[in-house]
KOLGU-4560 file (N, C-alpha, C; in nm, 3 decimals, padded with zeros to 5 digits):
<recs>
<n_xx: 09.729 n_yy: 20.968 n_zz: 02.559 ca_xx: 09.661 ca_yy: 20.913 ca_zz: 02.638 c_xx: 09.585 c_yy: 20.778 c_zz: 02.597 mol: A seq: 1 type: MET>
<n_xx: 09.588 n_yy: 20.732 n_zz: 02.436 ca_xx: 09.531 ca_yy: 20.647 ca_zz: 02.425 c_xx: 09.654 c_yy: 20.513 c_zz: 02.493 mol: A seq: 2 type: LYS>
<n_xx: 09.727 n_yy: 20.559 n_zz: 02.485 ca_xx: 09.841 ca_yy: 20.433 ca_zz: 02.525 c_xx: 09.882 c_yy: 20.442 c_zz: 02.660 mol: A seq: 3 type: LYS>
<n_xx: 09.807 n_yy: 20.556 n_zz: 02.779 ca_xx: 09.796 ca_yy: 20.472 ca_zz: 02.868 c_xx: 09.687 c_yy: 20.484 c_zz: 02.916 mol: A seq: 4 type: LEU>
<n_xx: 09.553 n_yy: 20.460 n_zz: 02.851 ca_xx: 09.432 ca_yy: 20.395 ca_zz: 02.884 c_xx: 09.469 c_yy: 20.260 c_zz: 02.861 mol: A seq: 5 type: LEU>
<n_xx: 09.494 n_yy: 20.212 n_zz: 02.708 ca_xx: 09.548 ca_yy: 20.086 ca_zz: 02.638 c_xx: 09.644 c_yy: 20.021 c_zz: 02.797 mol: A seq: 6 type: LEU>
<n_xx: 09.751 n_yy: 20.052 n_zz: 02.867 ca_xx: 09.778 ca_yy: 20.028 ca_zz: 02.935 c_xx: 09.768 c_yy: 19.978 c_zz: 03.067 mol: A seq: 7 type: LEU>
<n_xx: 09.675 n_yy: 20.095 n_zz: 03.150 ca_xx: 09.621 ca_yy: 20.035 ca_zz: 03.197 c_xx: 09.471 c_yy: 19.894 c_zz: 03.250 mol: A seq: 8 type: SER>
<n_xx: 09.454 n_yy: 19.943 n_zz: 03.085 ca_xx: 09.356 ca_yy: 19.797 ca_zz: 03.043 c_xx: 09.447 c_yy: 19.655 c_zz: 03.096 mol: A seq: 9 type: LEU>
<n_xx: 09.546 n_yy: 19.677 n_zz: 03.028 ca_xx: 09.633 ca_yy: 19.526 ca_zz: 03.080 c_xx: 09.681 c_yy: 19.502 c_zz: 03.177 mol: A seq: 10 type: LEU>
<n_xx: 09.711 n_yy: 19.569 n_zz: 03.247 ca_xx: 09.737 ca_yy: 19.597 ca_zz: 03.327 c_xx: 09.610 c_yy: 19.533 c_zz: 03.464 mol: A seq: 11 type: ILE>
<n_xx: 09.522 n_yy: 19.599 n_zz: 03.446 ca_xx: 09.382 ca_yy: 19.549 ca_zz: 03.505 c_xx: 09.389 c_yy: 19.417 c_zz: 03.417 mol: A seq: 12 type: LEU>
<n_xx: 09.382 n_yy: 19.362 n_zz: 03.340 ca_xx: 09.354 ca_yy: 19.240 ca_zz: 03.272 c_xx: 09.433 c_yy: 19.142 c_zz: 03.363 mol: A seq: 13 type: PHE>
<n_xx: 09.561 n_yy: 19.182 n_zz: 03.354 ca_xx: 09.659 ca_yy: 19.058 ca_zz: 03.389 c_xx: 09.670 c_yy: 19.036 c_zz: 03.562 mol: A seq: 14 type: PHE>
<n_xx: 09.608 n_yy: 19.112 n_zz: 03.648 ca_xx: 09.619 ca_yy: 19.136 ca_zz: 03.749 c_xx: 09.476 c_yy: 19.058 c_zz: 03.774 mol: A seq: 15 type: THR>
<n_xx: 09.379 n_yy: 19.090 n_zz: 03.751 ca_xx: 09.259 ca_yy: 19.025 ca_zz: 03.769 c_xx: 09.201 c_yy: 18.897 c_zz: 03.759 mol: A seq: 16 type: SER>
<n_xx: 09.307 n_yy: 18.817 n_zz: 03.711 ca_xx: 09.302 ca_yy: 18.682 ca_zz: 03.627 c_xx: 09.295 c_yy: 18.612 c_zz: 03.763 mol: A seq: 17 type: CYS>
<n_xx: 09.241 n_yy: 18.485 n_zz: 03.742 ca_xx: 09.202 ca_yy: 18.421 ca_zz: 03.851 c_xx: 09.321 c_yy: 18.322 c_zz: 03.899 mol: A seq: 18 type: SER>
<n_xx: 09.403 n_yy: 18.302 n_zz: 04.025 ca_xx: 09.474 ca_yy: 18.240 ca_zz: 04.069 c_xx: 09.434 c_yy: 18.074 c_zz: 04.124 mol: A seq: 19 type: LYS>
<n_xx: 09.523 n_yy: 17.967 n_zz: 04.111 ca_xx: 09.484 ca_yy: 17.850 ca_zz: 04.132 c_xx: 09.557 c_yy: 17.881 c_zz: 04.285 mol: A seq: 20 type: ASP>
<n_xx: 09.460 n_yy: 17.764 n_zz: 04.332 ca_xx: 09.473 ca_yy: 17.768 ca_zz: 04.479 c_xx: 09.598 c_yy: 17.699 c_zz: 04.530 mol: A seq: 21 type: ASP>
<n_xx: 09.646 n_yy: 17.717 n_zz: 04.644 ca_xx: 09.779 ca_yy: 17.643 ca_zz: 04.646 c_xx: 09.792 c_yy: 17.502 c_zz: 04.683 mol: A seq: 22 type: ASP>
<n_xx: 09.658 n_yy: 17.444 n_zz: 04.722 ca_xx: 09.658 ca_yy: 17.305 ca_zz: 04.741 c_xx: 09.578 c_yy: 17.196 c_zz: 04.647 mol: A seq: 23 type: ASP>
<n_xx: 09.556 n_yy: 17.284 n_zz: 04.493 ca_xx: 09.593 ca_yy: 17.209 ca_zz: 04.365 c_xx: 09.713 c_yy: 17.150 c_zz: 04.315 mol: A seq: 24 type: THR>
<n_xx: 09.824 n_yy: 17.261 n_zz: 04.409 ca_xx: 09.965 ca_yy: 17.213 ca_zz: 04.344 c_xx: 10.043 c_yy: 17.100 c_zz: 04.423 mol: A seq: 25 type: ASN>
<n_xx: 09.969 n_yy: 17.064 n_zz: 04.552 ca_xx: 10.034 ca_yy: 16.915 ca_zz: 04.584 c_xx: 09.932 c_yy: 16.845 c_zz: 04.569 mol: A seq: 26 type: THR>
<n_xx: 10.007 n_yy: 16.676 n_zz: 04.564 ca_xx: 09.945 ca_yy: 16.575 ca_zz: 04.475 c_xx: 09.919 c_yy: 16.500 c_zz: 04.559 mol: A seq: 27 type: THR>
<n_xx: 09.805 n_yy: 16.461 n_zz: 04.570 ca_xx: 09.713 ca_yy: 16.381 ca_zz: 04.634 c_xx: 09.736 c_yy: 16.235 c_zz: 04.585 mol: A seq: 28 type: GLN>
<n_xx: 09.797 n_yy: 16.107 n_zz: 04.718 ca_xx: 09.841 ca_yy: 15.981 ca_zz: 04.738 c_xx: 09.769 c_yy: 15.868 c_zz: 04.788 mol: A seq: 29 type: CYS>
<n_xx: 09.790 n_yy: 15.739 n_zz: 04.753 ca_xx: 09.704 ca_yy: 15.695 ca_zz: 04.832 c_xx: 09.863 c_yy: 15.628 c_zz: 04.967 mol: A seq: 30 type: LEU>
<n_xx: 09.796 n_yy: 15.648 n_zz: 05.044 ca_xx: 09.895 ca_yy: 15.559 ca_zz: 05.123 c_xx: 09.820 c_yy: 15.501 c_zz: 05.219 mol: A seq: 31 type: VAL>
<n_xx: 09.885 n_yy: 15.364 n_zz: 05.254 ca_xx: 09.833 ca_yy: 15.275 ca_zz: 05.359 c_xx: 09.971 c_yy: 15.241 c_zz: 05.428 mol: A seq: 32 type: CYS>
<n_xx: 09.929 n_yy: 15.223 n_zz: 05.574 ca_xx: 09.975 ca_yy: 15.191 ca_zz: 05.716 c_xx: 10.012 c_yy: 15.009 c_zz: 05.738 mol: A seq: 33 type: SER>
<n_xx: 09.895 n_yy: 15.015 n_zz: 05.666 ca_xx: 09.858 ca_yy: 14.825 ca_zz: 05.709 c_xx: 09.772 c_yy: 14.787 c_zz: 05.535 mol: A seq: 34 type: SER>
<n_xx: 09.736 n_yy: 14.693 n_zz: 05.544 ca_xx: 09.674 ca_yy: 14.611 ca_zz: 05.428 c_xx: 09.591 c_yy: 14.520 c_zz: 05.492 mol: A seq: 35 type: PHE>
<n_xx: 09.583 n_yy: 14.458 n_zz: 05.620 ca_xx: 09.495 ca_yy: 14.369 ca_zz: 05.620 c_xx: 09.451 c_yy: 14.256 c_zz: 05.531 mol: A seq: 36 type: GLY>
<n_xx: 09.413 n_yy: 14.183 n_zz: 05.496 ca_xx: 09.368 ca_yy: 14.079 ca_zz: 05.391 c_xx: 09.382 c_yy: 14.101 c_zz: 05.255 mol: A seq: 37 type: ASP>
<n_xx: 09.430 n_yy: 14.237 n_zz: 05.224 ca_xx: 09.424 ca_yy: 14.275 ca_zz: 05.043 c_xx: 09.602 c_yy: 14.212 c_zz: 04.997 mol: A seq: 38 type: ALA>
<n_xx: 09.567 n_yy: 14.159 n_zz: 04.924 ca_xx: 09.739 ca_yy: 14.125 ca_zz: 04.846 c_xx: 09.748 c_yy: 14.191 c_zz: 04.794 mol: A seq: 39 type: ASP>
<n_xx: 09.831 n_yy: 14.306 n_zz: 04.848 ca_xx: 09.978 ca_yy: 14.437 ca_zz: 04.793 c_xx: 10.013 c_yy: 14.492 c_zz: 04.890 mol: A seq: 40 type: MET>
<n_xx: 10.118 n_yy: 14.547 n_zz: 04.828 ca_xx: 10.255 ca_yy: 14.562 ca_zz: 04.873 c_xx: 10.242 c_yy: 14.688 c_zz: 04.908 mol: A seq: 41 type: THR>
<n_xx: 10.352 n_yy: 14.824 n_zz: 04.953 ca_xx: 10.332 ca_yy: 14.956 ca_zz: 04.954 c_xx: 10.419 c_yy: 14.977 c_zz: 04.833 mol: A seq: 42 type: SER>
<n_xx: 10.477 n_yy: 14.902 n_zz: 04.724 ca_xx: 10.564 ca_yy: 14.930 ca_zz: 04.639 c_xx: 10.432 c_yy: 14.945 c_zz: 04.527 mol: A seq: 43 type: SER>
<n_xx: 10.353 n_yy: 14.850 n_zz: 04.498 ca_xx: 10.271 ca_yy: 14.791 ca_zz: 04.426 c_xx: 10.179 c_yy: 14.997 c_zz: 04.414 mol: A seq: 44 type: GLU>
<n_xx: 10.158 n_yy: 15.075 n_zz: 04.543 ca_xx: 10.052 ca_yy: 15.160 ca_zz: 04.546 c_xx: 10.182 c_yy: 15.254 c_zz: 04.548 mol: A seq: 45 type: LEU>
<n_xx: 10.288 n_yy: 15.293 n_zz: 04.533 ca_xx: 10.393 ca_yy: 15.371 ca_zz: 04.539 c_xx: 10.329 c_yy: 15.493 c_zz: 04.438 mol: A seq: 46 type: SER>
<n_xx: 10.327 n_yy: 15.451 n_zz: 04.317 ca_xx: 10.284 ca_yy: 15.552 ca_zz: 04.210 c_xx: 10.080 c_yy: 15.620 c_zz: 04.182 mol: A seq: 47 type: GLY>
<n_xx: 10.015 n_yy: 15.518 n_zz: 04.272 ca_xx: 09.915 ca_yy: 15.565 ca_zz: 04.312 c_xx: 09.832 c_yy: 15.750 c_zz: 04.326 mol: A seq: 48 type: PHE>
<n_xx: 09.883 n_yy: 15.810 n_zz: 04.251 ca_xx: 09.884 ca_yy: 15.948 ca_zz: 04.289 c_xx: 09.794 c_yy: 16.007 c_zz: 04.174 mol: A seq: 49 type: CYS>
<n_xx: 09.711 n_yy: 16.097 n_zz: 04.222 ca_xx: 09.663 ca_yy: 16.157 ca_zz: 04.100 c_xx: 09.777 c_yy: 16.243 c_zz: 03.993 mol: A seq: 50 type: VAL>
<n_xx: 09.691 n_yy: 16.245 n_zz: 03.874 ca_xx: 09.783 ca_yy: 16.219 ca_zz: 03.785 c_xx: 09.861 c_yy: 16.214 c_zz: 03.713 mol: A seq: 51 type: GLY>
<n_xx: 09.893 n_yy: 16.069 n_zz: 03.791 ca_xx: 09.960 ca_yy: 15.969 ca_zz: 03.745 c_xx: 09.902 c_yy: 15.890 c_zz: 03.631 mol: A seq: 52 type: ALA>
<n_xx: 09.964 n_yy: 15.838 n_zz: 03.590 ca_xx: 09.875 ca_yy: 15.759 ca_zz: 03.443 c_xx: 09.938 c_yy: 15.564 c_zz: 03.477 mol: A seq: 53 type: ARG>
<n_xx: 09.784 n_yy: 15.506 n_zz: 03.438 ca_xx: 09.803 ca_yy: 15.383 ca_zz: 03.485 c_xx: 09.874 c_yy: 15.323 c_zz: 03.381 mol: A seq: 54 type: ASP>
<n_xx: 10.007 n_yy: 15.227 n_zz: 03.455 ca_xx: 10.049 ca_yy: 15.149 ca_zz: 03.303 c_xx: 09.977 c_yy: 15.004 c_zz: 03.263 mol: A seq: 55 type: PRO>
<n_xx: 09.819 n_yy: 14.977 n_zz: 03.312 ca_xx: 09.806 ca_yy: 14.894 ca_zz: 03.185 c_xx: 09.752 c_yy: 14.905 c_zz: 03.106 mol: A seq: 56 type: GLU>
<n_xx: 09.606 n_yy: 15.028 n_zz: 03.203 ca_xx: 09.483 ca_yy: 15.098 ca_zz: 03.069 c_xx: 09.540 c_yy: 15.284 c_zz: 03.013 mol: A seq: 57 type: THR>
<n_xx: 09.619 n_yy: 15.302 n_zz: 03.094 ca_xx: 09.676 ca_yy: 15.412 ca_zz: 03.043 c_xx: 09.596 c_yy: 15.565 c_zz: 03.041 mol: A seq: 58 type: GLY>
<n_xx: 09.559 n_yy: 15.505 n_zz: 03.115 ca_xx: 09.425 ca_yy: 15.650 ca_zz: 03.160 c_xx: 09.503 c_yy: 15.736 c_zz: 03.308 mol: A seq: 59 type: GLU>
<n_xx: 09.480 n_yy: 15.861 n_zz: 03.272 ca_xx: 09.502 ca_yy: 15.915 ca_zz: 03.382 c_xx: 09.452 c_yy: 15.912 c_zz: 03.524 mol: A seq: 60 type: THR>
<n_xx: 09.467 n_yy: 15.932 n_zz: 03.627 ca_xx: 09.423 ca_yy: 15.857 ca_zz: 03.751 c_xx: 09.389 c_yy: 15.977 c_zz: 03.790 mol: A seq: 61 type: LEU>
<n_xx: 09.303 n_yy: 15.978 n_zz: 03.871 ca_xx: 09.180 ca_yy: 16.109 ca_zz: 03.914 c_xx: 09.134 c_yy: 16.076 c_zz: 04.063 mol: A seq: 62 type: ASP>
<n_xx: 09.077 n_yy: 16.217 n_zz: 04.130 ca_xx: 09.077 ca_yy: 16.193 ca_zz: 04.291 c_xx: 08.997 c_yy: 16.068 c_zz: 04.303 mol: A seq: 63 type: LEU>
<n_xx: 08.874 n_yy: 16.067 n_zz: 04.203 ca_xx: 08.737 ca_yy: 15.955 ca_zz: 04.205 c_xx: 08.816 c_yy: 15.831 c_zz: 04.227 mol: A seq: 64 type: GLU>
<n_xx: 08.903 n_yy: 15.789 n_zz: 04.145 ca_xx: 08.938 ca_yy: 15.668 ca_zz: 04.164 c_xx: 09.050 c_yy: 15.619 c_zz: 04.272 mol: A seq: 65 type: SER>
<n_xx: 09.121 n_yy: 15.698 n_zz: 04.289 ca_xx: 09.177 ca_yy: 15.695 ca_zz: 04.419 c_xx: 09.089 c_yy: 15.672 c_zz: 04.541 mol: A seq: 66 type: ILE>
<n_xx: 08.959 n_yy: 15.782 n_zz: 04.568 ca_xx: 08.930 ca_yy: 15.728 ca_zz: 04.674 c_xx: 08.855 c_yy: 15.580 c_zz: 04.636 mol: A seq: 67 type: GLN>
<n_xx: 08.780 n_yy: 15.552 n_zz: 04.556 ca_xx: 08.761 ca_yy: 15.416 ca_zz: 04.533 c_xx: 08.797 c_yy: 15.328 c_zz: 04.584 mol: A seq: 68 type: VAL>
<n_xx: 08.926 n_yy: 15.336 n_zz: 04.558 ca_xx: 09.082 ca_yy: 15.257 ca_zz: 04.576 c_xx: 09.088 c_yy: 15.219 c_zz: 04.712 mol: A seq: 69 type: MET>
<n_xx: 09.069 n_yy: 15.328 n_zz: 04.773 ca_xx: 09.103 ca_yy: 15.357 ca_zz: 04.908 c_xx: 09.012 c_yy: 15.273 c_zz: 04.981 mol: A seq: 70 type: SER>
<n_xx: 08.866 n_yy: 15.296 n_zz: 04.961 ca_xx: 08.760 ca_yy: 15.232 ca_zz: 05.025 c_xx: 08.755 c_yy: 15.090 c_zz: 05.002 mol: A seq: 71 type: ALA>
<n_xx: 08.780 n_yy: 15.049 n_zz: 04.875 ca_xx: 08.811 ca_yy: 14.891 ca_zz: 04.848 c_xx: 08.908 c_yy: 14.799 c_zz: 04.921 mol: A seq: 72 type: LEU>
<n_xx: 09.052 n_yy: 14.866 n_zz: 04.919 ca_xx: 09.136 ca_yy: 14.851 ca_zz: 05.058 c_xx: 09.107 c_yy: 14.892 c_zz: 05.213 mol: A seq: 73 type: LEU>
<n_xx: 09.024 n_yy: 14.967 n_zz: 05.242 ca_xx: 08.995 ca_yy: 14.967 ca_zz: 05.363 c_xx: 08.906 c_yy: 14.890 c_zz: 05.422 mol: A seq: 74 type: ASN>
<n_xx: 08.790 n_yy: 14.833 n_zz: 05.306 ca_xx: 08.699 ca_yy: 14.704 ca_zz: 05.336 c_xx: 08.758 c_yy: 14.609 c_zz: 05.349 mol: A seq: 75 type: ALA>
<n_xx: 08.889 n_yy: 14.557 n_zz: 05.270 ca_xx: 08.945 ca_yy: 14.490 ca_zz: 05.303 c_xx: 09.048 c_yy: 14.417 c_zz: 05.431 mol: A seq: 76 type: PHE>
<n_xx: 09.013 n_yy: 14.567 n_zz: 05.508 ca_xx: 09.085 ca_yy: 14.553 ca_zz: 05.627 c_xx: 09.269 c_yy: 14.630 c_zz: 05.691 mol: A seq: 77 type: GLY>
<n_xx: 09.244 n_yy: 14.679 n_zz: 05.528 ca_xx: 09.370 ca_yy: 14.788 ca_zz: 05.503 c_xx: 09.377 c_yy: 14.860 c_zz: 05.570 mol: A seq: 78 type: ALA>
<n_xx: 09.448 n_yy: 14.990 n_zz: 05.604 ca_xx: 09.448 ca_yy: 15.117 ca_zz: 05.695 c_xx: 09.500 c_yy: 15.236 c_zz: 05.579 mol: A seq: 79 type: SER>
<n_xx: 09.433 n_yy: 15.276 n_zz: 05.464 ca_xx: 09.469 ca_yy: 15.331 ca_zz: 05.371 c_xx: 09.400 c_yy: 15.516 c_zz: 05.366 mol: A seq: 80 type: CYS>
<n_xx: 09.513 n_yy: 15.576 n_zz: 05.376 ca_xx: 09.420 ca_yy: 15.725 ca_zz: 05.394 c_xx: 09.515 c_yy: 15.776 c_zz: 05.222 mol: A seq: 81 type: THR>
<n_xx: 09.477 n_yy: 15.920 n_zz: 05.211 ca_xx: 09.468 ca_yy: 15.994 ca_zz: 05.097 c_xx: 09.538 c_yy: 16.138 c_zz: 05.127 mol: A seq: 82 type: ILE>
<n_xx: 09.662 n_yy: 16.096 n_zz: 05.118 ca_xx: 09.729 ca_yy: 16.256 ca_zz: 05.150 c_xx: 09.810 c_yy: 16.275 c_zz: 05.033 mol: A seq: 83 type: GLU>
</recs>
C-alpha cells in the first residue's frame, strides 16, 4: 500500500510541474528590411537575437537590448522589427 501511495505521489508530482510556453522556445531576432540613414548592414545584424553573445562585451543579449536597438535604428529611418 505504501508503494502504491508513493508511486501515485511521484506521478502526481511529475505531471503537475509547469510547462514552458512554446513561445519561449522560439528565438526572437532583429530583422531590418531597410536601414535608412543608419550605417549598418544586414550581415552585421544577422546574429542579433535573444540569447546570443555580444562578441565585443561577451554579454548575453536579452529582449530589452534588442528592443532598444530596434528603436534606435528606427529613429534613424530604418525599418526594423523583432521576429
